[in-house]
TORFI-797767 format. One line per 2 residues: number of its first residue (from 1); their letters; for each residue y, z, x of C-alpha. Coordinates in steps of 0.5 Angstrom, whole numbers, m for minus. Example, Ala and Ser with C-alpha at 12.3 -4.5 7.8 and 13.67 -1.06 7.14 Angstrom:
BEGIN
1	as	m9/16/25; m2/14/27;
This chain:
BEGIN
1	pv	36/2/m8; 31/2/m3;
3	hr	32/m2/4; 26/m6/4;
5	kk	24/m9/11; 18/m14/11;
7	mw	13/m11/16; 8/m17/16;
9	qq	5/m21/10; m1/m26/11;
11	kf	m3/m31/6; m10/m33/5;
13	ae	m13/m38/m1; m17/m32/m3;
15	gd	m11/m27/m4; m6/m24/1;
17	fa	m5/m18/6; 1/m14/7;
19	yy	3/m8/11; 7/m3/7;
21	vv	11/4/9; 10/9/4;
23	pp	17/12/3; 18/20/1;
25	gs	19/20/m6; 14/14/m7;
27	ll	9/15/m13; 4/14/m8;
29	cn	6/21/m4; 1/27/m4;
31	kp	m4/24/m9; m11/22/m8;
33	lk	m13/15/m8; m17/16/m14;
35	el	m12/18/m18; m7/13/m17;
37	nl	m9/8/m22; m9/2/m18;
39	pp	m10/m5/m21; m17/m7/m20;
41	el	m15/m14/m16; m12/m9/m10;
43	vi	m15/m5/m5; m12/m1/0;
45	vs	m16/m3/7; m13/2/12;
47	vr	m8/8/12; m4/8/19;
49	rg	m2/16/20; 2/17/27;
51	rr	m3/14/32; m9/15/27;
53	ti	m12/9/23; m16/12/17;
55	vp	m21/8/13; m19/10/6;
57	hg	m24/13/0; m22/16/m7;
59	dt	m20/23/m4; m16/20/1;
61	ii	m9/23/0; m3/18/2;
63	rp	3/22/6; 10/20/7;
65	hd	11/15/12; 4/13/12;
67	rl	3/5/13; m2/2/9;
69	li	m5/m5/10; m6/m8/3;
71	fa	m10/m13/0; m9/m16/m7;
73	as	m11/m22/m10; m4/m25/m11;
75	ae	3/m25/m8; 5/m23/m15;
77	tl	0/m17/m15; 3/m14/m8;
79	td	10/m15/m11; 8/m11/m17;
81	ie	5/m5/m14; 11/m5/m9;
83	qk	16/m5/m14; 12/0/m18;
85	mn	11/5/m12; 17/4/m9;
87	lm	14/2/m2; 18/m2/3;
89	r	15/m8/7;
């Protein structure tokens, strides 16, 4: 089991934002965003890599230890992607 630490989550009427850390071995690692088949109700808003903040595009490759700011239409979508991609909050 992966230790899940909630970094941050904010609920809005239109959906939820949350930060996740990408652990080594996650299904997101070393793949461009356009190949991840993410649900349409979910957007990776930014990628924090070290001290750099990246506005991601389809060709952005997610690396282990990246911190992702994700927006989803619902908390259920966040939970689903967290479990499927082995992310840590």
